Structure formats: C-alpha cells, structure tokens
C-alpha positions in Angstrom: 9.6 -7.7 11.2 8.1 -9.1 13.8 5.2 -11.9 14.3 3.0 -9.9 12.0 2.5 -11.6 8.7 4.3 -9.5 5.7 2.3 -7.5 3.3 3.7 -7.3 -0.2 1.7 -5.0 -2.5 2.8 -4.7 -6.3 1.6 -1.6 -7.7 1.5 -1.7 -11.3 0.4 1.9 -11.8 -0.4 2.8 -15.5 1.1 -0.2 -17.0 0.0 -3.6 -18.3 -1.9 -5.1 -21.0 -3.8 -8.3 -21.3 -0.9 -10.2 -23.0 2.0 -9.2 -20.6 -0.5 -9.5 -17.5 -1.0 -12.8 -18.5 2.8 -13.7 -18.6 3.4 -12.0 -15.4 0.5 -13.9 -13.6 1.9 -17.2 -15.1 5.3 -16.6 -13.7 3.9 -15.7 -10.4 1.5 -18.1 -9.9 4.1 -20.9 -10.8 6.4 -19.8 -8.0 4.0 -18.5 -5.2 3.5 -21.7 -3.1 6.6 -21.2 -1.0 5.8 -17.7 0.1 4.6 -17.2 3.6 3.8 -13.3 3.0 0.4 -12.0 1.9 1.1 -11.1 -1.7 -1.4 -8.4 -3.2 -1.4 -7.1 -6.9 -2.8 -3.8 -7.5 -3.8 -3.0 -11.0 -5.4 -0.5 -13.2 -9.3 -1.1 -13.3 -9.6 -2.3 -16.6 -7.5 -5.5 -15.5 -9.0 -6.1 -12.2 -10.9 -9.0 -13.8 -8.1 -10.7 -15.3 -6.6 -10.7 -12.0 -9.5 -11.9 -10.2 -9.8 -15.0 -12.6 -6.2 -16.0 -11.9 -5.6 -15.1 -8.4 -6.8 -16.5 -5.0 -8.9 -14.7 -2.8 -7.2 -11.8 -1.1 -4.7 -11.0 -3.6 -6.5 -8.5 -5.9 -6.2 -4.9 -5.2 -7.0 -1.6 -6.9 -5.0 1.5 -7.0 -7.8 4.1 -6.2 -11.3 4.4 -5.0 -14.0 7.2 -5.4 -14.9 9.2 -2.3 -18.6 9.0 -3.3 -20.8 5.9 -3.3 -22.8 6.6 -6.2 -24.2 9.3 -8.5 -23.0 11.7 -11.4 -19.2 11.3 -11.2 -18.2 10.4 -14.5 -15.0 8.5 -14.5 -15.0 7.5 -10.7 -15.3 3.9 -9.5 -16.8 3.4 -6.2 -15.7 1.0 -3.4 -19.1 -1.0 -3.9 -18.0 -1.4 -7.7 -14.6 -2.6 -6.7 -16.1 -5.0 -4.4 -18.8 -6.3 -6.9 -15.9 -7.3 -9.3 -13.9 -9.5 -6.6 -11.5 -6.8 -5.2 -10.0 -7.4 -2.0 -7.5 -4.4 -1.6 -7.5 -0.9 -2.5 -4.4 1.6 -2.2 -5.7 4.9 -0.6 -4.1 8.2 -0.7 -0.9 7.5 -2.9 1.5 10.2 -3.4 0.9 10.6 -7.2 -2.8 10.7 -6.2 -2.1 13.5 -3.9 0.0 15.2 -6.2 -1.7 15.1 -9.6 -5.1 14.8 -8.4 -4.9 17.3 -5.5 -6.4 14.7 -2.9 -6.3 16.3 0.6 -5.7 14.6 3.8 -9.6 14.5 4.3 -10.3 13.1 0.9 -8.0 10.3 1.6 -9.5 9.5 5.0 -13.0 9.3 3.3 -11.9 7.2 0.7 -10.3 4.8 3.4 -13.7 4.9 5.0 -15.5 4.2 1.7 -13.5 1.1 1.2 -14.1 -0.2 4.7 -18.0 0.5 4.3 -17.9 -1.9 1.0 -15.7 -4.5 2.8 -12.5 -3.4 1.1 -9.2 -3.5 2.8 -7.5 0.0 2.3 -3.9 0.1 2.3 -3.5 3.9 3.1 -0.3 5.9 2.2 1.4 8.8 4.2 4.6 10.5 3.0 6.7 13.6 2.6 8.4 15.6 -0.2 12.1 16.0 -0.3 11.6 19.9 0.3 9.5 18.7 3.6 12.2 16.3 4.6 14.9 19.0 4.1 13.0 21.3 6.2 12.9 19.1 9.0 9.2 18.6 8.8 8.9 14.7 8.0 7.0 14.0 11.3 4.8 17.1 11.4 3.6 16.1 7.8 3.2 12.3 8.4 1.5 13.3 11.9 -1.1 15.4 10.1 -1.7 12.9 7.3 -2.2 10.1 10.1 -4.4 12.1 12.4 -6.6 12.7 9.5 -7.3 9.0 8.7 -7.5 8.1 12.4 -10.1 10.8 13.0 -12.1 9.2 10.2 -11.8 5.4 10.5 -10.1 5.1 13.9 -7.4 2.5 14.6 -9.7 -0.6 14.3 -10.5 0.6 10.6 -6.8 1.1 10.2 -6.0 -2.5 11.4 -8.6 -3.9 8.7 -6.1 -2.7 6.2 -2.7 -1.4 6.7 -0.4 1.8 6.5 2.1 2.5 3.9 5.1 5.1 4.2 6.0 6.4 0.9 9.0 8.9 1.2 7.8 10.9 -1.9 11.5 11.9 -2.5 12.5 7.9 -2.9 9.5 7.0 -5.5 10.7 6.5 -9.0 14.0 8.5 -8.3 16.3 5.3 -7.5 16.9 7.2 -3.9 16.2 4.9 -1.3 15.8 5.8 2.6 18.4 3.8 4.8 16.7 0.9 6.3 17.4 2.8 9.7 15.6 5.8 8.5 12.7 3.9 7.5 12.7 2.0 10.7 12.8 5.3 12.6 9.9 6.6 10.8 7.8 3.4 11.0 8.1 3.4 14.6 7.1 6.9 15.3 3.9 6.2 12.9 3.3 3.1 15.1 3.6 5.2 18.3 1.1 7.7 17.1 -1.4 5.2 16.2 -0.7 3.4 19.6 -1.8 6.9 21.5 -5.5 6.4 19.9 -5.7 2.7 20.5 -7.7 1.2 23.1 -5.6 -1.9 22.6 -2.3 -2.6 21.3 -1.0 -1.1 17.7 1.6 -4.0 17.4 -1.0 -5.7 15.1 -0.8 -2.8 12.6 1.1 -3.8 9.5 3.3 -0.4 8.3 4.9 -1.3 4.7 7.5 0.4 3.1 7.0 2.2 -0.3 10.2 3.8 -1.2 12.0 2.3 -4.3 12.0 -1.5 -2.6 14.2 -3.7 -4.8 15.5 -7.3 -4.6 18.6 -5.8 -3.6 17.5 -3.9 -0.7 14.4 -5.7 0.2 16.1 -8.1 2.8 17.7 -5.4 4.9 14.6 -3.3 5.1 12.4 -6.0 5.9 14.5 -6.9 8.7 13.5 -3.7 10.7 11.3 -4.5 13.7 8.6 -2.1 12.4 8.7 -2.8 8.6 6.0 -5.1 7.7 6.4 -5.5 3.8 6.5 -3.4 1.0 4.3 -1.3 -1.5 6.3 -2.2 -4.4 6.1 0.0 -7.8 8.7 0.0 -10.4 10.2 -3.5 -9.3 6.6 -5.1 -9.4 6.5 -5.0 -13.0 8.9 -7.8 -13.5 7.5 -10.8 -11.9 10.8 -12.3 -10.9 11.6 -9.2 -8.9 8.3 -9.0 -7.3 8.9 -12.7 -6.6 12.2 -12.1 -5.1 10.8 -9.3 -2.8 8.0 -11.5 -1.6 10.5 -14.0 -0.8 12.8 -11.6 1.1 9.6 -11.0 3.5 8.9 -14.8 3.7 12.0 -15.4 5.8 
C-alpha cells in the first residue's frame, strides 16, 4: 500500500440474521477504535437499517443496486432508496452478479452511474474466470470491463468510489493469486485509468477480492498498488475481519 488510506469492505453475501449480525457488530464495534483503514460492511438489503443503527457514517454498504431509478421493476432497489435508508457504499458488478444475473459490462457501468447520481460511493468490480486466465486473456477481459466503466462515469466518478479486482477463479475456491500476481494486475489497472485521467490515478484505491484471509492479508496489502480488500467468506467472522482490517492499518 501507499499513502492512500486502505479500504476494507466486508461482503456478507446472502448470509446473516438479526441475532448473528448483532453479535458480529458488537464484537466489531468494541475493537474498531485502533483501526486506521476505512472499514465498510456490505450486507443484504433487509439488514441495512440494522447496520445504520450501529455503525458510523461511511461504514454501511449494499451489495447491489438497480440500473433504473424508479418504476415497474419488481424486486429492484434503486440507488435513491439505498441513500434514503442511510447507505454510503454499494458494490457494483460483483462476479456473482455478472454470472448468475447476466449483468453485462454496460449494465455494471450504468449501475455505477446511478450510484454516483444518488450520492453513493460505488465499489466497482472487475475480474476474469479461470478459463480466461488460462487462455492468457486476463488483461484483455479486465481492460474491456474497465473501459466500459470509465466510458460511463469517467476517472473522477471512479475516484469517488473505488475499484475491486476479483479473480473469479479465486473466489470461494480457497485458491489465491500470489501477492505478486495480484500486484501486477493492480498496477496494470491503475495504468489504464491513468491513460484517461486529466490528473493522476495515484489517488484511486484498488482493492483485492480473491479469498483474502488473516493469513495472507499482510503480504497482499504490502504491495504498492493493493489498497485493501473486498472480503467475502472471511468477513462472516468478526474476529477474522478485524484481523484483516488490522493488517491494512499498519
């Protein structure tokens, strides 16, 4: 990491209950004072108010947002609704949304724009599959995903949120890119953003989202272009999430 303040976001995915969330929040709140990183918790929609009641401003995130602002879109939740209930951040374009809900690069970019218009900070995800990686297509895939985002919201829009690199082959599989492999991709992503920047892309936070755990967090976060993590499974245990936050706070 560099002088950029580290960002560590918990992605609870489709997990939690009011009781288990309360226990998690109690443990997290009791130990968070020593952390210098920016810690965000992204929960299912139905638990956002519970988080808002317990966490400080800037720490509450959603896991998705609608591409539309209002209308006959049953089941969707707009960016304005998220902001209205006290949400600060939103994950956009997670690989599971791309895979299971068939979200295209253009839809992801539109969602990021909707988030910004509502005053939310989008954490925009890019990533490649194992098949794409083994075919040597990693940077071509990531470049296309990032280009769609930059075309829609520009560098300034991306700077208001953040970028997450999530190698799909390392999510929920227990496999992790080496710190050097992750650093190479992060550096390439920053270089692409720099090409479209009127100023410097050095301020952009690019976090890693490929099976980060307490055991590997410090090595990953020591890389100059890795500015924190998007934490999935390890974020379900408050102690593990705190340990990862501590690794990003050195």
